[in-house]
PDB file of N, CA, C and O in Angstrom:
ATOM      1  N   MET A   1       0.854  -1.183   0.000  1.00  0.00           N
ATOM      2  CA  MET A   1       0.000   0.000   0.000  1.00  0.00           C
ATOM      3  C   MET A   1       0.890   1.232   0.000  1.00  0.00           C
ATOM      4  O   MET A   1       1.902   1.279   0.699  1.00  0.00           O
ATOM      5  N   LYS A   2       0.515   2.203  -0.768  1.00  0.00           N
ATOM      6  CA  LYS A   2       1.283   3.432  -0.874  1.00  0.00           C
ATOM      7  C   LYS A   2       0.342   4.611  -0.628  1.00  0.00           C
ATOM      8  O   LYS A   2      -0.672   4.756  -1.310  1.00  0.00           O
ATOM      9  N   SER A   3       0.680   5.440   0.338  1.00  0.00           N
ATOM     10  CA  SER A   3      -0.068   6.668   0.567  1.00  0.00           C
ATOM     11  C   SER A   3       0.921   7.728   1.026  1.00  0.00           C
ATOM     12  O   SER A   3       2.125   7.482   1.091  1.00  0.00           O
ATOM     13  N   GLU A   4       0.412   8.889   1.337  1.00  0.00           N
ATOM     14  CA  GLU A   4       1.284   9.981   1.735  1.00  0.00           C
ATOM     15  C   GLU A   4       2.071   9.679   3.008  1.00  0.00           C
ATOM     16  O   GLU A   4       3.246  10.034   3.102  1.00  0.00           O
ATOM     17  N   ASN A   5       1.445   9.034   3.984  1.00  0.00           N
ATOM     18  CA  ASN A   5       2.071   8.843   5.287  1.00  0.00           C
ATOM     19  C   ASN A   5       2.367   7.393   5.645  1.00  0.00           C
ATOM     20  O   ASN A   5       2.907   7.129   6.720  1.00  0.00           O
ATOM     21  N   VAL A   6       2.030   6.454   4.777  1.00  0.00           N
ATOM     22  CA  VAL A   6       2.198   5.042   5.111  1.00  0.00           C
ATOM     23  C   VAL A   6       2.845   4.297   3.945  1.00  0.00           C
ATOM     24  O   VAL A   6       2.437   4.436   2.792  1.00  0.00           O
ATOM     25  N   LEU A   7       3.857   3.507   4.273  1.00  0.00           N
ATOM     26  CA  LEU A   7       4.471   2.608   3.308  1.00  0.00           C
ATOM     27  C   LEU A   7       4.308   1.193   3.849  1.00  0.00           C
ATOM     28  O   LEU A   7       4.419   0.976   5.055  1.00  0.00           O
ATOM     29  N   THR A   8       4.047   0.237   2.975  1.00  0.00           N
ATOM     30  CA  THR A   8       3.886  -1.149   3.394  1.00  0.00           C
ATOM     31  C   THR A   8       4.905  -2.006   2.661  1.00  0.00           C
ATOM     32  O   THR A   8       5.028  -1.931   1.439  1.00  0.00           O
ATOM     33  N   TYR A   9       5.633  -2.820   3.412  1.00  0.00           N
ATOM     34  CA  TYR A   9       6.643  -3.694   2.846  1.00  0.00           C
ATOM     35  C   TYR A   9       6.444  -5.121   3.358  1.00  0.00           C
ATOM     36  O   TYR A   9       5.936  -5.338   4.458  1.00  0.00           O
ATOM     37  N   THR A  10       6.851  -6.075   2.544  1.00  0.00           N
ATOM     38  CA  THR A  10       6.841  -7.469   2.955  1.00  0.00           C
ATOM     39  C   THR A  10       8.099  -7.738   3.772  1.00  0.00           C
ATOM     40  O   THR A  10       9.208  -7.438   3.331  1.00  0.00           O
ATOM     41  N   ALA A  11       7.926  -8.303   4.959  1.00  0.00           N
ATOM     42  CA  ALA A  11       9.035  -8.684   5.822  1.00  0.00           C
ATOM     43  C   ALA A  11       9.017 -10.203   5.964  1.00  0.00           C
ATOM     44  O   ALA A  11       7.962 -10.803   6.168  1.00  0.00           O
ATOM     45  N   ILE A  12      10.182 -10.814   5.856  1.00  0.00           N
ATOM     46  CA  ILE A  12      10.321 -12.256   5.975  1.00  0.00           C
ATOM     47  C   ILE A  12      10.914 -12.566   7.356  1.00  0.00           C
ATOM     48  O   ILE A  12      12.021 -12.135   7.678  1.00  0.00           O
ATOM     49  N   PHE A  13      10.167 -13.314   8.156  1.00  0.00           N
ATOM     50  CA  PHE A  13      10.592 -13.712   9.504  1.00  0.00           C
ATOM     51  C   PHE A  13      11.061 -15.167   9.433  1.00  0.00           C
ATOM     52  O   PHE A  13      10.283 -16.062   9.105  1.00  0.00           O
ATOM     53  N   GLU A  14      12.331 -15.389   9.740  1.00  0.00           N
ATOM     54  CA  GLU A  14      12.877 -16.742   9.710  1.00  0.00           C
ATOM     55  C   GLU A  14      13.369 -17.112  11.108  1.00  0.00           C
ATOM     56  O   GLU A  14      14.070 -16.328  11.749  1.00  0.00           O
ATOM     57  N   PRO A  15      13.002 -18.310  11.584  1.00  0.00           N
ATOM     58  CA  PRO A  15      13.496 -18.737  12.896  1.00  0.00           C
ATOM     59  C   PRO A  15      15.025 -18.812  12.878  1.00  0.00           C
ATOM     60  O   PRO A  15      15.620 -19.328  11.932  1.00  0.00           O
ATOM     61  N   ALA A  16      15.642 -18.297  13.924  1.00  0.00           N
ATOM     62  CA  ALA A  16      17.100 -18.339  14.054  1.00  0.00           C
ATOM     63  C   ALA A  16      17.503 -19.613  14.796  1.00  0.00           C
ATOM     64  O   ALA A  16      16.776 -20.073  15.677  1.00  0.00           O
ATOM     65  N   GLU A  17      18.651 -20.184  14.445  1.00  0.00           N
ATOM     66  CA  GLU A  17      19.135 -21.412  15.091  1.00  0.00           C
ATOM     67  C   GLU A  17      19.226 -21.264  16.599  1.00  0.00           C
ATOM     68  O   GLU A  17      18.900 -22.193  17.338  1.00  0.00           O
ATOM     69  N   GLU A  18      19.664 -20.108  17.055  1.00  0.00           N
ATOM     70  CA  GLU A  18      19.859 -19.878  18.487  1.00  0.00           C
ATOM     71  C   GLU A  18      18.574 -19.423  19.192  1.00  0.00           C
ATOM     72  O   GLU A  18      18.588 -19.141  20.390  1.00  0.00           O
ATOM     73  N   GLY A  19      17.487 -19.354  18.458  1.00  0.00           N
ATOM     74  CA  GLY A  19      16.206 -18.903  19.010  1.00  0.00           C
ATOM     75  C   GLY A  19      15.858 -17.528  18.470  1.00  0.00           C
ATOM     76  O   GLY A  19      16.723 -16.809  17.971  1.00  0.00           O
ATOM     77  N   GLY A  20      14.609 -17.174  18.572  1.00  0.00           N
ATOM     78  CA  GLY A  20      14.163 -15.891  18.069  1.00  0.00           C
ATOM     79  C   GLY A  20      13.997 -15.911  16.564  1.00  0.00           C
ATOM     80  O   GLY A  20      13.856 -16.973  15.958  1.00  0.00           O
ATOM     81  N   PHE A  21      14.015 -14.715  15.956  1.00  0.00           N
ATOM     82  CA  PHE A  21      13.772 -14.569  14.530  1.00  0.00           C
ATOM     83  C   PHE A  21      14.761 -13.596  13.906  1.00  0.00           C
ATOM     84  O   PHE A  21      15.178 -12.621  14.531  1.00  0.00           O
ATOM     85  N   VAL A  22      15.124 -13.879  12.666  1.00  0.00           N
ATOM     86  CA  VAL A  22      15.869 -12.948  11.814  1.00  0.00           C
ATOM     87  C   VAL A  22      14.859 -12.430  10.803  1.00  0.00           C
ATOM     88  O   VAL A  22      14.095 -13.208  10.232  1.00  0.00           O
ATOM     89  N   VAL A  23      14.852 -11.122  10.578  1.00  0.00           N
ATOM     90  CA  VAL A  23      13.848 -10.506   9.700  1.00  0.00           C
ATOM     91  C   VAL A  23      14.538  -9.704   8.608  1.00  0.00           C
ATOM     92  O   VAL A  23      15.479  -8.955   8.870  1.00  0.00           O
ATOM     93  N   SER A  24      14.056  -9.872   7.379  1.00  0.00           N
ATOM     94  CA  SER A  24      14.589  -9.097   6.248  1.00  0.00           C
ATOM     95  C   SER A  24      13.432  -8.553   5.423  1.00  0.00           C
ATOM     96  O   SER A  24      12.312  -9.061   5.462  1.00  0.00           O
ATOM     97  N   VAL A  25      13.745  -7.502   4.676  1.00  0.00           N
ATOM     98  CA  VAL A  25      12.770  -6.869   3.776  1.00  0.00           C
ATOM     99  C   VAL A  25      13.372  -6.934   2.374  1.00  0.00           C
ATOM    100  O   VAL A  25      14.259  -6.147   2.045  1.00  0.00           O
ATOM    101  N   PRO A  26      12.894  -7.877   1.536  1.00  0.00           N
ATOM    102  CA  PRO A  26      13.527  -8.099   0.230  1.00  0.00           C
ATOM    103  C   PRO A  26      13.667  -6.863  -0.652  1.00  0.00           C
ATOM    104  O   PRO A  26      14.670  -6.733  -1.353  1.00  0.00           O
ATOM    105  N   VAL A  27      12.707  -5.962  -0.641  1.00  0.00           N
ATOM    106  CA  VAL A  27      12.766  -4.801  -1.523  1.00  0.00           C
ATOM    107  C   VAL A  27      13.718  -3.714  -0.992  1.00  0.00           C
ATOM    108  O   VAL A  27      14.019  -2.749  -1.695  1.00  0.00           O
ATOM    109  N   LEU A  28      14.190  -3.883   0.261  1.00  0.00           N
ATOM    110  CA  LEU A  28      15.134  -2.938   0.854  1.00  0.00           C
ATOM    111  C   LEU A  28      16.430  -3.683   1.163  1.00  0.00           C
ATOM    112  O   LEU A  28      16.613  -4.135   2.294  1.00  0.00           O
ATOM    113  N   PRO A  29      17.329  -3.824   0.200  1.00  0.00           N
ATOM    114  CA  PRO A  29      18.549  -4.614   0.389  1.00  0.00           C
ATOM    115  C   PRO A  29      19.339  -4.187   1.621  1.00  0.00           C
ATOM    116  O   PRO A  29      19.621  -3.004   1.813  1.00  0.00           O
ATOM    117  N   GLY A  30      19.692  -5.164   2.452  1.00  0.00           N
ATOM    118  CA  GLY A  30      20.467  -4.883   3.653  1.00  0.00           C
ATOM    119  C   GLY A  30      19.630  -4.483   4.846  1.00  0.00           C
ATOM    120  O   GLY A  30      20.169  -4.303   5.938  1.00  0.00           O
ATOM    121  N   CYS A  31      18.333  -4.339   4.670  1.00  0.00           N
ATOM    122  CA  CYS A  31      17.461  -3.976   5.785  1.00  0.00           C
ATOM    123  C   CYS A  31      17.065  -5.257   6.504  1.00  0.00           C
ATOM    124  O   CYS A  31      16.167  -5.979   6.070  1.00  0.00           O
ATOM    125  N   LEU A  32      17.749  -5.524   7.609  1.00  0.00           N
ATOM    126  CA  LEU A  32      17.433  -6.717   8.368  1.00  0.00           C
ATOM    127  C   LEU A  32      17.724  -6.488   9.844  1.00  0.00           C
ATOM    128  O   LEU A  32      18.469  -5.581  10.217  1.00  0.00           O
ATOM    129  N   THR A  33      17.122  -7.328  10.667  1.00  0.00           N
ATOM    130  CA  THR A  33      17.277  -7.238  12.109  1.00  0.00           C
ATOM    131  C   THR A  33      16.910  -8.583  12.702  1.00  0.00           C
ATOM    132  O   THR A  33      16.715  -9.558  11.977  1.00  0.00           O
ATOM    133  N   GLN A  34      16.818  -8.632  14.016  1.00  0.00           N
ATOM    134  CA  GLN A  34      16.439  -9.866  14.693  1.00  0.00           C
ATOM    135  C   GLN A  34      15.699  -9.508  15.976  1.00  0.00           C
ATOM    136  O   GLN A  34      15.645  -8.346  16.379  1.00  0.00           O
ATOM    137  N   GLY A  35      15.134 -10.531  16.604  1.00  0.00           N
ATOM    138  CA  GLY A  35      14.466 -10.341  17.886  1.00  0.00           C
ATOM    139  C   GLY A  35      14.320 -11.681  18.578  1.00  0.00           C
ATOM    140  O   GLY A  35      14.237 -12.722  17.926  1.00  0.00           O
ATOM    141  N   GLU A  36      14.288 -11.651  19.890  1.00  0.00           N
ATOM    142  CA  GLU A  36      14.148 -12.882  20.675  1.00  0.00           C
ATOM    143  C   GLU A  36      12.744 -13.476  20.556  1.00  0.00           C
ATOM    144  O   GLU A  36      12.568 -14.686  20.694  1.00  0.00           O
ATOM    145  N   THR A  37      11.749 -12.630  20.300  1.00  0.00           N
ATOM    146  CA  THR A  37      10.370 -13.080  20.104  1.00  0.00           C
ATOM    147  C   THR A  37       9.865 -12.491  18.786  1.00  0.00           C
ATOM    148  O   THR A  37      10.480 -11.583  18.227  1.00  0.00           O
ATOM    149  N   PHE A  38       8.742 -13.016  18.298  1.00  0.00           N
ATOM    150  CA  PHE A  38       8.163 -12.467  17.068  1.00  0.00           C
ATOM    151  C   PHE A  38       7.818 -10.990  17.264  1.00  0.00           C
ATOM    152  O   PHE A  38       8.079 -10.166  16.389  1.00  0.00           O
ATOM    153  N   GLU A  39       7.234 -10.663  18.408  1.00  0.00           N
ATOM    154  CA  GLU A  39       6.820  -9.285  18.686  1.00  0.00           C
ATOM    155  C   GLU A  39       8.019  -8.341  18.688  1.00  0.00           C
ATOM    156  O   GLU A  39       7.958  -7.245  18.130  1.00  0.00           O
ATOM    157  N   GLU A  40       9.121  -8.779  19.327  1.00  0.00           N
ATOM    158  CA  GLU A  40      10.320  -7.947  19.365  1.00  0.00           C
ATOM    159  C   GLU A  40      10.903  -7.793  17.960  1.00  0.00           C
ATOM    160  O   GLU A  40      11.312  -6.699  17.571  1.00  0.00           O
ATOM    161  N   ALA A  41      10.941  -8.890  17.201  1.00  0.00           N
ATOM    162  CA  ALA A  41      11.455  -8.833  15.838  1.00  0.00           C
ATOM    163  C   ALA A  41      10.615  -7.899  14.980  1.00  0.00           C
ATOM    164  O   ALA A  41      11.155  -7.161  14.156  1.00  0.00           O
ATOM    165  N   LYS A  42       9.292  -7.924  15.165  1.00  0.00           N
ATOM    166  CA  LYS A  42       8.395  -7.048  14.400  1.00  0.00           C
ATOM    167  C   LYS A  42       8.663  -5.575  14.731  1.00  0.00           C
ATOM    168  O   LYS A  42       8.748  -4.742  13.829  1.00  0.00           O
ATOM    169  N   ARG A  43       8.795  -5.260  16.012  1.00  0.00           N
ATOM    170  CA  ARG A  43       9.114  -3.878  16.405  1.00  0.00           C
ATOM    171  C   ARG A  43      10.457  -3.449  15.816  1.00  0.00           C
ATOM    172  O   ARG A  43      10.607  -2.334  15.317  1.00  0.00           O
ATOM    173  N   ASN A  44      11.436  -4.366  15.886  1.00  0.00           N
ATOM    174  CA  ASN A  44      12.775  -4.037  15.394  1.00  0.00           C
ATOM    175  C   ASN A  44      12.796  -3.794  13.886  1.00  0.00           C
ATOM    176  O   ASN A  44      13.492  -2.894  13.416  1.00  0.00           O
ATOM    177  N   ILE A  45      12.034  -4.591  13.119  1.00  0.00           N
ATOM    178  CA  ILE A  45      12.042  -4.370  11.674  1.00  0.00           C
ATOM    179  C   ILE A  45      11.291  -3.085  11.323  1.00  0.00           C
ATOM    180  O   ILE A  45      11.662  -2.397  10.371  1.00  0.00           O
ATOM    181  N   GLU A  46      10.255  -2.757  12.068  1.00  0.00           N
ATOM    182  CA  GLU A  46       9.567  -1.475  11.840  1.00  0.00           C
ATOM    183  C   GLU A  46      10.543  -0.316  12.044  1.00  0.00           C
ATOM    184  O   GLU A  46      10.568   0.627  11.253  1.00  0.00           O
ATOM    185  N   ASP A  47      11.348  -0.392  13.110  1.00  0.00           N
ATOM    186  CA  ASP A  47      12.357   0.645  13.362  1.00  0.00           C
ATOM    187  C   ASP A  47      13.415   0.662  12.265  1.00  0.00           C
ATOM    188  O   ASP A  47      13.812   1.727  11.792  1.00  0.00           O
ATOM    189  N   ALA A  48      13.873  -0.534  11.861  1.00  0.00           N
ATOM    190  CA  ALA A  48      14.905  -0.623  10.825  1.00  0.00           C
ATOM    191  C   ALA A  48      14.418  -0.033   9.503  1.00  0.00           C
ATOM    192  O   ALA A  48      15.167   0.658   8.812  1.00  0.00           O
ATOM    193  N   ILE A  49      13.164  -0.307   9.155  1.00  0.00           N
ATOM    194  CA  ILE A  49      12.597   0.254   7.920  1.00  0.00           C
ATOM    195  C   ILE A  49      12.553   1.771   8.009  1.00  0.00           C
ATOM    196  O   ILE A  49      12.912   2.455   7.049  1.00  0.00           O
ATOM    197  N   SER A  50      12.123   2.307   9.139  1.00  0.00           N
ATOM    198  CA  SER A  50      12.053   3.763   9.315  1.00  0.00           C
ATOM    199  C   SER A  50      13.418   4.414   9.145  1.00  0.00           C
ATOM    200  O   SER A  50      13.542   5.443   8.481  1.00  0.00           O
ATOM    201  N   VAL A  51      14.444   3.814   9.745  1.00  0.00           N
ATOM    202  CA  VAL A  51      15.801   4.356   9.641  1.00  0.00           C
ATOM    203  C   VAL A  51      16.301   4.243   8.194  1.00  0.00           C
ATOM    204  O   VAL A  51      16.925   5.170   7.677  1.00  0.00           O
ATOM    205  N   TYR A  52      16.028   3.122   7.552  1.00  0.00           N
ATOM    206  CA  TYR A  52      16.433   2.891   6.160  1.00  0.00           C
ATOM    207  C   TYR A  52      15.826   3.953   5.252  1.00  0.00           C
ATOM    208  O   TYR A  52      16.525   4.567   4.447  1.00  0.00           O
ATOM    209  N   ILE A  53      14.512   4.166   5.388  1.00  0.00           N
ATOM    210  CA  ILE A  53      13.811   5.150   4.551  1.00  0.00           C
ATOM    211  C   ILE A  53      14.318   6.565   4.836  1.00  0.00           C
ATOM    212  O   ILE A  53      14.516   7.354   3.912  1.00  0.00           O
ATOM    213  N   ALA A  54      14.525   6.883   6.111  1.00  0.00           N
ATOM    214  CA  ALA A  54      15.041   8.208   6.475  1.00  0.00           C
ATOM    215  C   ALA A  54      16.419   8.432   5.849  1.00  0.00           C
ATOM    216  O   ALA A  54      16.714   9.529   5.375  1.00  0.00           O
ATOM    217  N   SER A  55      17.258   7.399   5.848  1.00  0.00           N
ATOM    218  CA  SER A  55      18.591   7.518   5.242  1.00  0.00           C
ATOM    219  C   SER A  55      18.490   7.773   3.741  1.00  0.00           C
ATOM    220  O   SER A  55      19.213   8.607   3.195  1.00  0.00           O
ATOM    221  N   LEU A  56      17.584   7.045   3.077  1.00  0.00           N
ATOM    222  CA  LEU A  56      17.401   7.268   1.637  1.00  0.00           C
ATOM    223  C   LEU A  56      16.945   8.701   1.359  1.00  0.00           C
ATOM    224  O   LEU A  56      17.441   9.352   0.439  1.00  0.00           O
ATOM    225  N   LYS A  57      15.989   9.188   2.169  1.00  0.00           N
ATOM    226  CA  LYS A  57      15.499  10.561   1.989  1.00  0.00           C
ATOM    227  C   LYS A  57      16.627  11.565   2.182  1.00  0.00           C
ATOM    228  O   LYS A  57      16.757  12.517   1.413  1.00  0.00           O
ATOM    229  N   GLU A  58      17.444  11.348   3.214  1.00  0.00           N
ATOM    230  CA  GLU A  58      18.561  12.239   3.509  1.00  0.00           C
ATOM    231  C   GLU A  58      19.553  12.299   2.346  1.00  0.00           C
ATOM    232  O   GLU A  58      20.106  13.354   2.036  1.00  0.00           O
ATOM    233  N   LEU A  59      19.765  11.146   1.712  1.00  0.00           N
ATOM    234  CA  LEU A  59      20.701  11.059   0.590  1.00  0.00           C
ATOM    235  C   LEU A  59      20.077  11.474  -0.742  1.00  0.00           C
ATOM    236  O   LEU A  59      20.761  11.524  -1.765  1.00  0.00           O
ATOM    237  N   GLY A  60      18.771  11.773  -0.723  1.00  0.00           N
ATOM    238  CA  GLY A  60      18.084  12.162  -1.939  1.00  0.00           C
ATOM    239  C   GLY A  60      17.841  10.998  -2.892  1.00  0.00           C
ATOM    240  O   GLY A  60      17.639  11.203  -4.088  1.00  0.00           O
ATOM    241  N   GLU A  61      17.860   9.784  -2.367  1.00  0.00           N
ATOM    242  CA  GLU A  61      17.647   8.601  -3.201  1.00  0.00           C
ATOM    243  C   GLU A  61      16.170   8.216  -3.225  1.00  0.00           C
ATOM    244  O   GLU A  61      15.407   8.565  -2.324  1.00  0.00           O
ATOM    245  N   ALA A  62      15.787   7.493  -4.267  1.00  0.00           N
ATOM    246  CA  ALA A  62      14.400   7.064  -4.420  1.00  0.00           C
ATOM    247  C   ALA A  62      14.031   6.050  -3.339  1.00  0.00           C
ATOM    248  O   ALA A  62      14.848   5.217  -2.947  1.00  0.00           O
ATOM    249  N   ILE A  63      12.804   6.135  -2.871  1.00  0.00           N
ATOM    250  CA  ILE A  63      12.294   5.188  -1.881  1.00  0.00           C
ATOM    251  C   ILE A  63      11.625   4.041  -2.628  1.00  0.00           C
ATOM    252  O   ILE A  63      10.657   4.258  -3.357  1.00  0.00           O
ATOM    253  N   PRO A  64      12.134   2.815  -2.455  1.00  0.00           N
ATOM    254  CA  PRO A  64      11.555   1.669  -3.163  1.00  0.00           C
ATOM    255  C   PRO A  64      10.123   1.380  -2.720  1.00  0.00           C
ATOM    256  O   PRO A  64       9.767   1.559  -1.555  1.00  0.00           O
ATOM    257  N   HIS A  65       9.324   0.936  -3.662  1.00  0.00           N
ATOM    258  CA  HIS A  65       7.960   0.503  -3.396  1.00  0.00           C
ATOM    259  C   HIS A  65       7.788  -0.874  -4.002  1.00  0.00           C
ATOM    260  O   HIS A  65       8.331  -1.163  -5.068  1.00  0.00           O
ATOM    261  N   GLU A  66       7.039  -1.718  -3.329  1.00  0.00           N
ATOM    262  CA  GLU A  66       6.728  -3.019  -3.910  1.00  0.00           C
ATOM    263  C   GLU A  66       5.728  -2.792  -5.030  1.00  0.00           C
ATOM    264  O   GLU A  66       4.747  -2.068  -4.858  1.00  0.00           O
ATOM    265  N   LEU A  67       5.978  -3.408  -6.170  1.00  0.00           N
ATOM    266  CA  LEU A  67       5.111  -3.206  -7.324  1.00  0.00           C
ATOM    267  C   LEU A  67       3.841  -4.040  -7.250  1.00  0.00           C
ATOM    268  O   LEU A  67       2.809  -3.654  -7.801  1.00  0.00           O
ATOM    269  N   SER A  68       3.910  -5.178  -6.575  1.00  0.00           N
ATOM    270  CA  SER A  68       2.739  -6.032  -6.424  1.00  0.00           C
ATOM    271  C   SER A  68       2.944  -6.926  -5.212  1.00  0.00           C
ATOM    272  O   SER A  68       4.026  -6.958  -4.625  1.00  0.00           O
ATOM    273  N   ASP A  69       1.894  -7.650  -4.845  1.00  0.00           N
ATOM    274  CA  ASP A  69       2.018  -8.572  -3.731  1.00  0.00           C
ATOM    275  C   ASP A  69       2.948  -9.710  -4.117  1.00  0.00           C
ATOM    276  O   ASP A  69       2.784 -10.315  -5.176  1.00  0.00           O
ATOM    277  N   PRO A  70       3.929 -10.005  -3.260  1.00  0.00           N
ATOM    278  CA  PRO A  70       4.838 -11.101  -3.583  1.00  0.00           C
ATOM    279  C   PRO A  70       4.143 -12.451  -3.423  1.00  0.00           C
ATOM    280  O   PRO A  70       3.165 -12.586  -2.686  1.00  0.00           O
ATOM    281  N   ILE A  71       4.669 -13.433  -4.125  1.00  0.00           N
ATOM    282  CA  ILE A  71       4.209 -14.803  -3.958  1.00  0.00           C
ATOM    283  C   ILE A  71       5.309 -15.527  -3.187  1.00  0.00           C
ATOM    284  O   ILE A  71       6.443 -15.634  -3.653  1.00  0.00           O
ATOM    285  N   ILE A  72       4.964 -16.013  -2.023  1.00  0.00           N
ATOM    286  CA  ILE A  72       5.935 -16.709  -1.193  1.00  0.00           C
ATOM    287  C   ILE A  72       5.485 -18.156  -1.068  1.00  0.00           C
ATOM    288  O   ILE A  72       4.366 -18.440  -0.643  1.00  0.00           O
ATOM    289  N   THR A  73       6.379 -19.066  -1.447  1.00  0.00           N
ATOM    290  CA  THR A  73       6.059 -20.482  -1.391  1.00  0.00           C
ATOM    291  C   THR A  73       7.334 -21.277  -1.149  1.00  0.00           C
ATOM    292  O   THR A  73       8.439 -20.764  -1.328  1.00  0.00           O
ATOM    293  N   ARG A  74       7.178 -22.513  -0.747  1.00  0.00           N
ATOM    294  CA  ARG A  74       8.331 -23.402  -0.602  1.00  0.00           C
ATOM    295  C   ARG A  74       8.519 -24.161  -1.904  1.00  0.00           C
ATOM    296  O   ARG A  74       7.549 -24.508  -2.578  1.00  0.00           O
ATOM    297  N   VAL A  75       9.767 -24.414  -2.250  1.00  0.00           N
ATOM    298  CA  VAL A  75      10.085 -25.167  -3.454  1.00  0.00           C
ATOM    299  C   VAL A  75      10.873 -26.407  -3.018  1.00  0.00           C
ATOM    300  O   VAL A  75      11.853 -26.303  -2.281  1.00  0.00           O
ATOM    301  N   VAL A  76      10.433 -27.572  -3.481  1.00  0.00           N
ATOM    302  CA  VAL A  76      11.079 -28.830  -3.137  1.00  0.00           C
ATOM    303  C   VAL A  76      11.954 -29.249  -4.315  1.00  0.00           C
ATOM    304  O   VAL A  76      11.525 -29.217  -5.468  1.00  0.00           O
ATOM    305  N   THR A  77      13.188 -29.643  -4.002  1.00  0.00           N
ATOM    306  CA  THR A  77      14.126 -30.070  -5.036  1.00  0.00           C
ATOM    307  C   THR A  77      14.881 -31.289  -4.539  1.00  0.00           C
ATOM    308  O   THR A  77      15.112 -31.416  -3.337  1.00  0.00           O
ATOM    309  N   PRO A  78      15.272 -32.189  -5.431  1.00  0.00           N
ATOM    310  CA  PRO A  78      16.025 -33.360  -4.998  1.00  0.00           C
ATOM    311  C   PRO A  78      17.367 -32.960  -4.395  1.00  0.00           C
ATOM    312  O   PRO A  78      17.991 -31.997  -4.839  1.00  0.00           O
ATOM    313  N   TYR A  79      17.802 -33.695  -3.395  1.00  0.00           N
ATOM    314  CA  TYR A  79      19.107 -33.478  -2.794  1.00  0.00           C
ATOM    315  C   TYR A  79      20.170 -34.022  -3.747  1.00  0.00           C
ATOM    316  O   TYR A  79      20.033 -35.152  -4.215  1.00  0.00           O
ATOM    317  N   PRO A  80      21.225 -33.262  -4.051  1.00  0.00           N
ATOM    318  CA  PRO A  80      22.236 -33.732  -4.999  1.00  0.00           C
ATOM    319  C   PRO A  80      22.921 -35.001  -4.507  1.00  0.00           C
ATOM    320  O   PRO A  80      23.187 -35.142  -3.313  1.00  0.00           O
ATOM    321  N   ALA A  81      23.208 -35.924  -5.424  1.00  0.00           N
ATOM    322  CA  ALA A  81      23.856 -37.194  -5.068  1.00  0.00           C
ATOM    323  C   ALA A  81      25.312 -36.989  -4.712  1.00  0.00           C
ATOM    324  O   ALA A  81      26.010 -37.950  -4.387  1.00  0.00           O
TER     325      ALA A  81
END
């Protein structure tokens, strides 16, 4: 969703080996964080996105927007011999 005051991005939450979650935003390269709980990870990625966007604005760079809803699915492939 794109409006004057709100930007919406897809965030990918992946369980971390040591516990908690690692979160990334595919359309914002390098925008990632982590949290011990889902709630903490969600707050942290919201903050990370805000800082990322503010940095782009400061540098006069374009703010990326998702062009459409992503399709997220699992893909199964044979294990190499």
